[in-house]
C-alpha atoms as one frame of an Amber mdcrd trajectory, in Angstrom:
protein
  64.784 -25.347 -43.019  62.578 -26.163 -39.617  63.681 -24.915 -36.536  62.826
 -27.857 -34.698  65.916 -29.598 -36.678  68.233 -26.351 -37.054  68.417 -25.458
 -33.336  69.418 -28.962 -32.026  72.167 -29.136 -35.121  73.435 -26.031 -33.375
  73.688 -27.249 -30.158  75.729 -30.627 -31.351  77.470 -28.017 -33.480  78.918
 -26.136 -30.558  79.565 -29.030 -28.166  81.369 -30.409 -31.514  83.263 -27.336
 -31.623  84.038 -27.258 -27.888  85.462 -30.401 -28.142  87.458 -30.588 -30.803
  89.203 -26.689 -30.913  88.891 -26.337 -26.944  91.938 -24.939 -25.534  92.987
 -23.228 -28.863  94.274 -19.686 -28.012  92.469 -19.051 -31.574  89.364 -20.256
 -30.443  89.069 -19.343 -27.282  89.948 -15.538 -28.808  87.140 -16.210 -31.253
  84.612 -17.070 -28.888  85.488 -14.225 -26.186  85.045 -11.798 -29.076  81.305
 -13.828 -30.473  79.758 -13.914 -27.573  79.262 -10.627 -26.178  78.566  -9.430
 -30.170  75.740 -12.393 -30.339  74.240 -11.186 -26.789  74.147  -7.463 -27.975
  72.933  -8.278 -30.920  69.664 -10.448 -29.812  69.120  -7.695 -27.221  69.464
  -4.940 -29.752  66.490  -5.918 -31.652  64.420  -7.355 -28.633  63.375  -4.168
 -27.489  62.420  -2.566 -30.098  60.185  -5.004 -31.599  58.938  -5.622 -28.134
  57.732  -2.049 -27.830  55.830  -1.782 -30.877  54.545  -5.324 -31.033  53.367
  -4.450 -26.880  51.935  -0.775 -27.974  49.974  -2.288 -31.050  48.873  -5.326
 -28.676  47.217  -3.175 -26.088  45.351  -0.807 -28.425  44.341  -3.880 -30.685
  43.147  -5.396 -27.096  41.169  -2.166 -26.710  39.741  -2.337 -29.730  38.625
  -5.797 -29.491  37.465  -5.212 -25.395  39.739  -7.965 -24.384  42.147  -5.935
 -22.503  41.302  -6.979 -19.313  40.811 -10.905 -20.121  44.329 -10.763 -21.333
  45.920  -8.730 -18.637  43.822 -10.558 -15.773  45.069 -14.255 -17.568  48.335
 -13.382 -17.652  48.697 -12.332 -14.332  46.491 -15.297 -12.748  49.051 -17.937
 -15.070  51.890 -16.494 -13.758  50.862 -16.372 -10.161  49.578 -19.334  -9.978
  51.942 -21.472 -11.629  54.822 -20.027  -9.425  52.852 -20.738  -6.357  52.087
 -24.688  -7.938  55.911 -24.893  -8.630  56.908 -23.868  -5.127  54.766 -25.992
  -3.099  55.664 -29.052  -5.813  59.329 -28.626  -4.836  58.507 -28.583  -1.270
  56.961 -31.812  -1.588  59.410 -33.407  -3.440  61.928 -32.872  -0.821  60.136
 -35.157   1.160  61.237 -38.034  -0.528  64.998 -37.567   0.793  65.337 -36.877
   4.554  68.804 -35.687   4.519  69.990 -32.440   2.709  71.689 -33.291  -0.894
  74.019 -29.637  -1.277  77.481 -29.966  -0.114  78.534 -26.327   1.277  81.832
 -25.381  -0.414  83.371 -22.993   1.362  83.512 -20.329  -1.270  82.435 -16.966
  -0.454  79.342 -15.060  -2.076  79.928 -11.883  -1.434  81.452 -11.206  -5.103
  77.933 -12.888  -6.641  75.736 -10.895  -4.083  77.043  -7.767  -5.153  76.117
  -8.388  -8.760  72.375  -8.312  -7.765  70.443  -5.741  -8.854  69.941  -2.262
  -6.366  66.283  -2.197  -5.813  66.813   1.713  -5.159  66.774   2.540  -8.889
  63.374   0.655  -9.547  61.409   3.608  -9.076  63.391   4.947 -12.270  62.185
   1.507 -14.271  58.756   2.613 -13.982  58.855   6.109 -15.032  61.931   8.581
 -15.482  62.013  12.285 -15.567  61.844  12.491 -19.276  59.789   9.876 -21.454
  62.316   9.730 -24.120  65.028   8.483 -20.994  62.642   5.668 -20.568  63.672
   3.772 -23.706  67.482   3.345 -22.336  66.843   2.924 -18.808  67.548  -0.912
 -18.906  69.152  -3.258 -20.753  68.301  -6.275 -18.950  64.398  -5.856 -18.218
  61.640  -4.813 -20.317  59.671  -3.074 -17.878  60.536   0.574 -18.784  59.361
   0.199 -22.534  56.164  -1.560 -21.521  55.419   1.306 -19.248  55.328   3.433
 -22.467  54.079   0.780 -25.126  51.329   0.641 -22.692  50.675   4.205 -22.268
  50.861   4.749 -25.967  48.387   1.341 -26.378  45.958   2.562 -24.506  45.448
   6.250 -26.140  45.482   4.412 -29.873  42.211   2.534 -29.418  40.631   3.512
 -32.702  37.575   4.632 -31.208  37.482   7.814 -33.317  38.201   9.192 -36.769
  41.263  10.953 -36.327  42.996   8.164 -34.407  42.205   5.202 -37.050  45.170
   6.120 -39.143  47.848   5.847 -36.711  46.300   2.742 -35.051  46.620   1.239
 -39.159  50.378   2.776 -39.219  51.077   1.193 -35.963  49.484  -2.408 -36.933
  51.655  -1.927 -39.965  54.885  -1.553 -37.595  53.692  -4.606 -35.812  53.179
  -6.847 -38.687  56.730  -5.776 -39.548  58.054  -5.931 -36.057  56.761  -9.781
 -36.141  58.426 -10.427 -39.107  61.584  -9.329 -37.971  60.894 -11.721 -34.845
  60.482 -14.398 -37.480  63.653 -13.878 -39.261  65.462 -13.477 -35.996  64.002
 -16.770 -34.730  65.746 -18.255 -37.929  69.039 -16.475 -37.427  68.513 -17.665
 -33.145  69.963 -20.706 -34.521  73.711 -19.479 -35.740  74.028 -17.349 -32.502
  73.173 -20.891 -30.550  76.272 -22.327 -32.085  78.199 -19.740 -30.405  75.938
 -19.765 -26.938  76.077 -23.609 -26.597  79.920 -23.495 -27.451  79.748 -21.329
 -24.609  78.368 -22.715 -21.905  80.252 -26.096 -22.734  83.284 -24.364 -22.336
  82.362 -23.007 -18.678  80.739 -25.899 -17.664  82.228 -28.542 -15.662  80.618
 -31.737 -15.546  82.979 -33.463 -13.200  83.060 -30.275 -10.706  78.836 -30.176
 -10.964  78.859 -33.962 -10.143  81.579 -34.429  -7.612  80.501 -31.229  -5.831
  76.978 -32.326  -5.214  75.950 -35.468  -7.215  72.680 -36.429  -5.584  71.555
 -32.267  -6.258  72.501 -32.406  -9.688  70.780 -35.603 -11.032  67.647 -34.637
  -8.323  67.314 -30.931 -10.073  67.499 -32.533 -13.715  64.752 -34.847 -13.034
  62.745 -32.026 -11.663  63.464 -29.743 -14.596  62.697 -32.591 -17.379  59.172
 -33.221 -15.118  58.195 -30.045 -15.118  58.596 -29.080 -18.785  57.598 -32.730
 -19.846  54.540 -33.427 -17.303  53.143 -30.671 -14.853  53.126 -27.696 -17.331
  51.504 -29.702 -20.105  48.928 -31.500 -17.114  48.147 -27.848 -15.877  48.076
 -26.438 -19.776  45.350 -28.905 -20.265  43.165 -28.359 -17.162  43.435 -24.546
 -17.496  41.932 -25.525 -21.201  39.198 -28.187 -19.465  40.773 -30.206 -21.955
  39.643 -28.372 -24.989  43.480 -26.894 -25.465  44.646 -29.563 -28.063  47.596
 -31.970 -27.781  49.704 -29.788 -25.190  53.205 -31.676 -26.460  52.273 -30.358
 -30.121  52.164 -26.932 -28.130  55.928 -27.601 -26.303  57.114 -29.708 -29.497
  56.568 -26.146 -31.659  57.813 -23.784 -29.091  60.769 -25.602 -27.777  63.445
 -23.764 -29.792  63.045 -21.182 -27.795  63.000 -23.182 -24.685  66.277 -24.217
 -25.264  67.689 -20.376 -26.801  66.856 -19.165 -23.293  67.953 -21.944 -21.398
  71.565 -22.050 -22.986  72.180 -18.622 -22.549  70.858 -18.253 -18.349  68.807
 -15.571 -19.837  65.217 -15.702 -20.415  65.217 -12.496 -22.688  67.717 -14.170
 -25.006  65.080 -16.497 -26.472  61.834 -13.821 -26.152  61.954 -12.916 -29.083
  62.457 -16.233 -30.893  59.119 -17.509 -28.846  56.898 -14.726 -29.582  57.579
 -15.464 -33.604  57.009 -19.748 -33.061  54.590 -18.962 -30.631  52.578 -16.598
 -33.319  53.531 -18.892 -36.144  54.093 -22.429 -35.073  50.850 -22.383 -31.970
  48.523 -19.567 -33.599  48.841 -17.741 -30.990  46.829 -14.468 -31.574  49.542
 -11.704 -32.384  48.121  -9.533 -29.534  48.021 -12.271 -27.098  51.493 -12.898
 -27.907  52.893  -9.765 -27.486  51.342  -8.496 -24.558  51.947 -12.004 -22.365
  54.842 -13.162 -23.275  56.961  -9.767 -22.649  54.703  -9.799 -18.961  55.867
 -13.194 -18.167  59.318 -12.455 -18.719  58.883 -10.188 -15.320  56.487 -12.209
 -13.266  56.394 -15.151 -14.891  59.722 -17.063 -12.647  57.392 -20.461 -11.631
  60.893 -22.161 -12.662  63.041 -19.792 -10.712  60.834 -20.004  -7.661  60.430
 -23.834  -7.839  64.670 -24.135  -8.130  65.007 -21.767  -5.109  62.625 -23.553
  -2.957  64.560 -26.783  -3.608  67.698 -25.700  -2.878  66.750 -23.512   0.358
  65.394 -26.361   1.917  67.672 -29.038   0.640  70.645 -26.121   2.145  68.670
 -26.088   5.134  68.200 -30.100   5.613  71.852 -30.222   4.985  72.684 -27.369
   8.045  70.256 -29.221  10.494  70.853 -32.645   9.260  67.329 -33.500   8.761
  63.935 -32.168   7.997  62.396 -29.177   8.302  59.463 -28.479  10.179  56.078
 -28.767   7.896  55.750 -24.266   8.843  59.102 -23.791   7.961  59.188 -25.458
   4.143  55.394 -23.712   3.307  57.328 -20.624   4.458  59.999 -21.198   2.352
  57.733 -21.645  -0.839  55.729 -18.615  -0.232  58.534 -16.681   0.239  60.204
 -17.946  -3.012  57.422 -17.687  -4.602  57.306 -13.681  -3.264  60.878 -13.182
  -4.446  60.595 -14.701  -8.143  59.028 -11.541  -9.079  61.662  -9.459  -8.033
  64.592 -12.106  -8.892  63.816 -10.838 -12.783  65.683  -8.041 -12.283  68.763
  -9.828 -11.283  69.531 -11.530 -15.148  71.668 -14.494 -14.689  70.962 -14.735
 -11.041  67.333 -15.018 -10.529  68.039 -18.363  -8.040  70.869 -16.772  -6.038
  68.700 -13.936  -5.635  65.717 -15.821  -4.064  68.371 -18.060  -2.158  69.210
 -14.852  -0.396  66.826 -13.766  -0.208  64.999 -16.500   2.054  67.930 -17.342
   4.224  67.796 -13.515   5.338  64.600 -13.657   5.729  65.292 -16.661   8.198
  67.843 -14.881   9.278  70.720 -17.553   8.432  73.932 -16.657   9.404  75.972
 -17.540   6.495  74.180 -16.331   3.759  77.038 -15.536   2.054  78.911 -18.799
   2.536  75.568 -20.408   1.134  74.667 -18.550  -1.529  78.808 -18.904  -2.559
  78.408 -22.558  -2.459  76.070 -22.356  -5.959  78.492 -20.594  -7.841  79.894
 -23.902  -9.166  76.373 -25.385  -9.775  74.761 -21.965 -11.242  75.293 -23.193
 -15.097  72.904 -25.943 -14.368  70.676 -24.351 -11.625  70.554 -21.454 -14.434
  69.659 -24.179 -17.512  66.798 -25.967 -15.430  65.016 -22.882 -14.011  65.416
 -21.055 -17.032  64.163 -23.535 -19.297  61.190 -23.945 -17.019  60.463 -20.255
 -17.074  60.041 -19.996 -20.688  57.854 -23.229 -20.698  55.610 -21.163 -18.521
  55.423 -18.381 -20.763  55.161 -20.659 -24.183  52.685 -22.485 -22.377  50.559
 -19.783 -20.703  50.340 -17.334 -24.083  49.041 -20.638 -25.762  46.121 -21.088
 -23.008  45.056 -17.255 -23.045  45.046 -17.039 -26.552  42.462 -20.530 -26.435
  40.391 -18.503 -23.919  40.017 -15.279 -26.138  39.561 -17.560 -29.484  38.942
 -21.124 -28.782  38.551 -22.209 -32.682  42.567 -21.490 -33.295  44.377 -24.434
 -33.825  48.267 -25.441 -33.489  49.689 -24.917 -37.394  50.155 -28.030 -39.622
  53.820 -29.677 -40.253  54.481 -27.157 -43.217  53.514 -24.017 -41.917  55.803
 -24.488 -39.169  59.126 -22.418 -38.916
């Protein structure tokens, strides 16, 4: 069955399960056991799949002499969308002069303690043993991308002795891409559990009561970004020759929903690689290279939500609008810190908010971050949805630059 049907059905089943069985001790216990298992299973397969695909993709780009194009376009798309979305959020705050967020008075010290310790960042790039590199992280693809990049660089088939290794690596990459397609199909089952857990842990009444207008504004921003802004940016970047952007978005949206509902961009990465390759005809070497990199630097959604949140917070504190210069600095700092936020999965936006407020010497950082605890499920859903859409459209854009004649697949060929 097509993923565009199975994923919405899975979400409905998750909501129905919570609606009908919520409160049952047996259901609660089953859900508590299932959610960690599902998350671990997805990440269990993600890291080896990405390692094989990334190494093969780097070798393939070297063979086709488009390594610099793929990497440079990936970085340009990630940074440009991050800046555009950050400043777009800044301009949206002009619509309402008063702040939209009310402070709950809750301390965010416990939440802040869950952020990544950046003293360990060096180890993600280079450990004391190359074999340890594969076990350094369960929340970032960076360590295995470093090793995969080095393997791919030396695997270019420019000598007779290396060509058999290149063929074997390419064969493993084909196995990995087929495995990712299988998991894209199975992820519909996983999504039932994830969506049920999300509905159980999200109190809609508390969300609306806490900051009614902020919640509505955040939902509108997420919808407008995914439906209008990113398709428009894709169309402009491809010089209006990249096909209908909504067809591209439709063929990738199951992976976007998967990541957004899980609150973790990595959760839908395997599915996104498969759907981009199968449905949107993204070249394998492009999807396998750009999408993993976007999980680290393509955090424009987190930057956008953080910019909007910080400005609305400070407007509420000051009981009035901020200066243009202050808002510009907030947008720039949010874009800058969004790259580091990838190392705090599940807390990207609170991390950016905390860093920006500390940069402005805001005296009550803990209280400000604590006020986001109730809003965190919605904040993460919107920001990760946009981050996933950035990766989806970015991979297609890069592939169309490398191979302009490629077209999205026909309906019958869709997953």
